[in-house]
C-alpha positions in Angstrom: 0.4 -0.1 0.1 0.9 3.8 -1.1 0.7 5.3 2.3 1.8 9.1 1.7 -0.5 10.8 -0.6 1.5 11.8 -3.5 1.1 15.2 -6.0 -1.7 14.8 -7.9 -2.7 17.4 -10.7 -3.5 16.0 -13.9 -4.3 19.6 -14.6 -0.3 20.6 -14.7 1.5 19.1 -17.4 4.3 19.1 -15.4 2.2 16.3 -13.5 3.0 13.7 -16.4 6.8 14.0 -16.7 6.3 11.0 -13.5 3.0 10.3 -12.6 3.6 6.8 -12.0 3.2 6.8 -7.8 0.3 9.2 -8.3 -1.5 6.6 -10.7 -0.8 3.8 -8.5 -1.8 5.9 -5.1 -5.3 6.8 -7.1 -5.9 3.0 -8.4 -5.2 2.1 -4.4 -6.6 5.3 -2.4 -8.5 7.0 -3.9 -10.3 5.5 -8.2 -12.8 8.6 -7.9 -10.7 11.5 -6.6 -12.1 14.5 -5.8 -9.9 17.4 -7.4 -10.2 20.9 -6.2 -7.6 23.6 -6.9 -9.7 26.7 -7.3 -8.9 29.8 -8.3 -6.2 28.0 -10.0 -8.6 26.4 -12.2 -11.8 27.6 -12.2 -14.0 24.4 -11.4 -13.5 21.5 -9.2 -13.9 17.8 -10.6 -14.0 14.1 -10.3 -10.6 12.6 -11.5 -11.8 8.5 -12.2 -8.1 6.8 -12.7 -9.6 3.2 -12.9 -10.0 1.3 -16.1 -13.7 -0.7 -14.9 -15.1 2.6 -14.2 -13.9 4.6 -17.0 -15.3 1.9 -19.0 -18.8 2.1 -17.5 -18.5 5.9 -18.0 -17.3 5.7 -21.1 -20.5 3.3 -21.8 -23.1 5.6 -19.9 -23.8 8.9 -22.9 -27.5 9.2 -21.1 -26.1 9.4 -17.5 -22.4 11.1 -18.8 -22.9 13.3 -21.2 -20.3 14.9 -23.5 -22.4 17.6 -24.4 -21.6 20.2 -22.0 -17.4 19.7 -22.6 -15.1 16.9 -23.7 -11.9 19.0 -22.4 -11.4 21.4 -19.8 -12.1 24.7 -21.6 -13.5 24.0 -25.0 -13.0 26.5 -27.8 -13.0 30.0 -25.8 -12.6 32.1 -28.7 -10.6 35.1 -28.3 -12.1 38.8 -28.5 -15.1 37.8 -28.2 -17.7 41.2 -28.0 -21.4 42.1 -28.2 -21.7 43.4 -31.6 -23.5 41.1 -34.1 -20.3 40.6 -36.4 -18.7 39.3 -33.5 -21.2 37.2 -32.3 -21.9 35.4 -35.5 -18.5 34.7 -35.9 -18.3 33.3 -32.5 -21.0 31.1 -33.4 -19.6 30.2 -36.5 -16.7 28.8 -34.8 -18.6 26.9 -32.0 -21.3 25.3 -34.5 -18.3 24.4 -37.0 -15.8 22.8 -34.1 -18.5 21.1 -31.5 -16.9 17.6 -32.7 -19.1 14.5 -32.5 -17.0 14.0 -29.7 -18.8 16.5 -27.9 -22.0 15.1 -29.3 -24.8 12.8 -27.4 -27.1 10.1 -28.4 -29.3 10.1 -30.6 -27.7 13.0 -32.4 -24.4 11.4 -32.1 -26.1 8.2 -33.5 -27.1 9.9 -36.5 -23.7 11.2 -37.2 -22.0 7.6 -37.2 -24.6 6.0 -38.9 -23.8 8.8 -42.1 -20.4 8.3 -41.9 -19.8 4.7 -40.7 -19.7 3.4 -44.0 -16.4 5.1 -44.9 -14.4 4.0 -41.6 -15.1 0.2 -41.5 -12.1 -1.7 -40.8 -12.6 -3.9 -43.6 -11.7 -0.7 -46.4 -8.0 -0.5 -44.4 -6.8 -3.2 -47.1 -7.1 -0.4 -49.6 -4.8 1.8 -48.0 -2.2 -0.8 -47.0 -0.3 0.2 -50.0 -0.5 4.0 -50.3 0.2 3.9 -46.3 3.4 1.7 -47.1 4.3 4.3 -50.1 4.3 7.0 -47.6 6.3 5.2 -45.2 9.2 4.2 -47.4 9.2 7.9 -49.3 9.6 9.1 -45.5 12.3 7.0 -44.7 14.3 7.4 -47.7 14.5 11.0 -46.8 15.9 10.1 -43.1 18.4 7.2 -44.7 21.7 7.3 -42.8 21.2 10.8 -41.8 20.3 12.0 -38.1 17.2 13.9 -38.5 14.3 14.7 -35.9 12.1 12.0 -36.0 8.9 14.0 -35.3 9.4 16.8 -38.3 10.4 14.2 -40.9 8.1 10.8 -40.0 6.1 10.3 -37.4 4.3 13.7 -38.3 4.6 13.7 -42.0 3.4 10.3 -42.5 -0.3 10.8 -41.1 -0.3 14.5 -42.5 0.5 13.7 -45.3 -2.3 10.8 -45.7 -4.7 12.8 -44.5 -4.2 15.3 -46.8 -4.3 12.6 -49.5 -7.4 11.3 -48.4 -9.1 14.6 -48.0 -8.2 14.5 -52.3 -6.4 17.9 -51.4 -2.2 19.0 -52.3 0.8 18.3 -50.3 1.8 21.9 -50.4 -1.1 22.6 -48.4 1.1 20.9 -45.5 2.5 24.2 -43.5 -1.9 25.6 -43.4 -2.5 21.7 -42.0 0.3 22.1 -39.2 -0.7 25.8 -38.4 -4.6 24.7 -38.3 -4.2 21.7 -36.5 -1.7 23.9 -33.4 -5.0 26.2 -33.3 -6.9 23.2 -32.8 -5.0 21.7 -30.3 -4.0 25.0 -28.2 -7.7 25.3 -27.5 -7.3 22.2 -25.6 -5.4 23.6 -22.7 -7.1 25.2 -19.7 -4.3 28.0 -20.2 -4.9 28.9 -23.9 -7.5 31.0 -25.8 -8.6 29.7 -29.2 -6.8 31.4 -31.9 -9.8 32.8 -33.6 -8.4 34.0 -37.2 -6.4 30.7 -38.0 -9.5 28.8 -36.8 -12.0 31.1 -39.3 -9.0 30.8 -42.3 -9.4 27.1 -41.9 -13.2 26.9 -41.9 -13.4 29.1 -44.9 -10.5 26.7 -47.1 -12.9 23.9 -46.3 -15.8 25.2 -46.7 -14.8 26.4 -50.4 -13.4 23.1 -50.6 -17.0 21.7 -49.4 -19.0 23.5 -52.3 -16.0 22.9 -55.0 -17.1 19.0 -54.1 -20.8 19.4 -54.2 -20.5 20.4 -58.2 -17.1 18.6 -59.1 -17.6 15.4 -56.9 -14.1 13.4 -56.3 -12.9 10.1 -55.0 -11.8 11.8 -51.5 -13.4 11.7 -48.4 -14.9 15.1 -48.4 -17.0 14.2 -51.1 -17.9 11.1 -49.2 -18.8 13.6 -46.3 -20.7 15.7 -49.0 -22.5 13.0 -50.5 -23.2 11.1 -46.9 -27.1 9.6 -46.9 -28.5 7.9 -44.6 -32.7 7.1 -44.9 -32.4 10.7 -47.3 -30.7 12.3 -44.3 -27.7 14.3 -44.8 -25.3 17.0 -42.8 -25.2 20.3 -43.4 -22.8 22.4 -44.2 -21.4 23.1 -40.9 -21.7 19.4 -39.8 -19.5 18.6 -42.9 -17.1 21.1 -41.4 -16.9 20.1 -38.3 -16.1 16.6 -39.6 -13.5 17.9 -41.9 -12.3 19.8 -38.2 -12.1 16.0 -37.1 -10.0 14.9 -39.9 -7.7 17.2 -38.7 -7.2 16.6 -35.6 -7.9 13.1 -35.3 -6.2 11.9 -38.4 -3.0 13.9 -38.0 -2.1 14.6 -34.6 -3.3 11.3 -32.5 -1.6 9.0 -35.0 1.4 11.3 -34.9 2.1 11.2 -31.2 2.1 7.1 -31.5 4.4 7.0 -34.0 6.9 9.5 -32.5 5.8 8.1 -28.7 6.0 4.5 -29.9 9.8 4.8 -31.4 10.9 6.7 -28.2 9.6 3.3 -26.2 10.9 0.5 -28.2 14.2 2.8 -27.9 14.0 2.8 -24.1 13.2 -1.4 -24.3 16.3 -2.6 -26.7 14.8 -6.2 -25.8 11.7 -5.5 -26.9 12.9 -3.9 -30.2 14.8 -7.3 -30.7 12.0 -9.6 -30.1 9.9 -7.1 -32.9 13.0 -7.9 -35.2 13.2 -11.6 -34.7 9.8 -11.7 -34.9 7.5 -9.2 -36.6 4.3 -10.8 -36.4 4.0 -10.0 -33.0 3.4 -6.3 -34.8 -0.1 -5.9 -34.1 0.0 -6.6 -30.0 3.5 -4.1 -29.7 1.6 -1.3 -31.5 -1.6 -1.9 -29.1 1.0 -1.8 -26.1 2.8 1.6 -27.7 -1.2 3.0 -27.7 -1.4 1.8 -23.8 1.6 3.2 -23.2 1.9 6.4 -25.0 -1.5 7.0 -24.3 -1.6 9.6 -26.7 -4.9 11.8 -25.3 -4.5 11.7 -22.1 -7.8 12.3 -20.7 -11.9 12.7 -21.6 -14.3 14.8 -19.7 -17.9 14.1 -18.8 -20.6 15.4 -16.8 -23.2 14.1 -14.3 -26.7 14.6 -15.7 -28.2 12.6 -12.2 -26.6 11.9 -8.6 -24.4 8.7 -8.7 -22.6 6.6 -6.9 -19.2 5.9 -8.0 -16.1 4.1 -6.1 -17.4 4.9 -3.2 -18.1 8.3 -4.0 -21.6 10.5 -5.2 -21.1 12.0 -8.2 -23.8 15.2 -8.8 -25.7 16.1 -11.3 -23.9 18.9 -13.2 -20.4 17.5 -11.5 -17.3 17.4 -13.9 -15.9 14.0 -14.2 -12.2 14.0 -15.6 -11.8 10.5 -17.2 -8.0 9.7 -16.9 -7.0 7.5 -20.2 -3.4 7.4 -18.9 -4.2 6.4 -15.7 -6.6 3.8 -16.9 -4.0 2.2 -18.9 -1.9 1.5 -16.1 -4.5 0.1 -13.8 -3.4 -3.6 -12.4 -7.1 -4.9 -12.5 -7.0 -4.8 -16.2 -3.5 -5.1 -17.0 -1.0 -7.3 -15.8 2.3 -5.9 -14.7 1.1 -2.4 -16.2 4.3 -0.3 -15.4 6.0 -2.6 -17.7 6.3 -2.5 -21.3 5.4 -5.9 -23.0 5.4 -5.9 -27.1 3.5 -9.7 -26.7 0.8 -8.7 -23.8 -2.2 -10.6 -24.6 -4.5 -7.8 -23.1 -3.6 -5.0 -24.8 -6.1 -4.2 -27.1 -8.7 -3.5 -23.6 -7.0 -0.2 -23.8 -8.7 2.9 -23.7 -6.9 5.3 -26.4 -9.6 5.1 -28.5 -12.0 5.6 -26.0 -14.9 3.4 -25.9 -18.7 3.0 -26.3 -20.6 5.2 -28.4 -17.6 7.5 -29.0 -14.6 4.9 -29.8 -12.5 6.5 -32.6 -14.1 6.0 -36.1 -10.2 5.9 -36.9 -8.9 3.5 -34.5 -8.4 0.8 -37.4 -5.9 3.5 -39.9 -4.3 4.5 -36.8 -3.0 1.1 -35.9 -2.8 0.7 -39.5 -0.2 3.3 -39.8 1.3 2.2 -36.7 2.1 -1.5 -37.8 3.6 -0.7 -41.2 6.0 2.2 -39.8 7.0 0.0 -37.3 7.5 -3.3 -39.8 10.0 -1.2 -42.3 11.4 0.9 -39.5 12.7 -2.0 -37.7 13.5 -3.5 -41.1 15.4 -1.3 -42.9 16.9 0.6 -39.4 16.8 -2.0 -36.6 19.7 -0.5 -34.9 17.8 2.9 -34.7 20.0 5.3 -31.8 18.3 8.1 -30.1 20.6 11.1 -30.2 19.6 13.2 -28.0 17.3 14.4 -24.8 13.5 14.1 -25.7 11.6 17.2 -25.8 8.3 16.9 -25.4 5.7 19.7 -25.9 4.3 21.1 -22.5 0.4 19.6 -23.1 -2.2 19.0 -20.5 -4.5 17.1 -23.5 -1.7 15.8 -25.7 1.1 13.2 -25.1 3.3 14.5 -27.6 6.8 14.7 -28.5 8.2 18.1 -30.0 11.6 16.5 -30.8 13.1 13.4 -30.9 16.7 13.5 -33.1 17.4 9.8 -34.4 20.1 8.4 -36.1 18.8 6.2 -39.1 20.9 3.0 -39.5 
């Protein structure tokens, strides 16, 4: 048992530098923990740390809703005012950036029905060759070099794939990065949304949507324009919302997996040697990387009624912080949870893609990108070396490397 309470501040990025002791304490002593740090943070909340409790919450959107906020301070529009033009601008951003994760059934069910055919696992077979091509093109550029893995490989692969799938030109890459950075800044409790950048992004995608209506193509924007279920179709705002989703979930979350996985494999040379010797372990290994890295650290829900959980009574309108980082290291769900094991049998139970109605539709594609990258990289560079200290992004929401210098040899 852990007698002394360690520091528990899940809203401070510094907490995630070495969270293991606090995670173990939460599991053993306070699985549903009341966290009140006012005035540092404006609202107190319940921290839920156990895997079983997090899954139960994710499975029950009627009791724990998403529509009252999935992140801590979602889309705080900078420069808001009361004039009609400003209010119209702010409303446009807020409508178009709601995201499916902030929608509850039955509207959420409607969205899933309209897009589900475009994200089915069986479609991943058609993407294997395009993904492998992007992976090997990226690795060709770093062969024999010392390069920053994050920018040269980890970010490049999902970025180019997302651009290709949306039917856009790769010259848009820098714009996609700026837009993605503005989006993820809005998830942080101490940052305001970069309104001009978001408006620029929405204007761009609105023009692309109008173009697809007149000139349909074989791409995801056209799929969204043409999506139909029993006569129902998406509105323009809803299509823009899905473009926002593709930009974020299809890009940064997967990049966190690729860069974080590369780092943890370097830290565990025996695991890397095992994968080099037996590539058939790759699906399990990528699932373990997802568990270990936990690319997105938390989800937020709001209680719609009083409910007992973990020996505590959560009141209506209480905020609930689902710690995916902690749930993915819960000993009741994972044997030796603080050990990285590429042959782990229970890894697919991780919560890195959430669970239940809001399970990530892009999970099959993220897994495919991870499996192909590590297959090819370990085949070509089985002895790659990290040659400098990694630099981590200062973030509460995203477990993201900003720099990972690698010798590709």
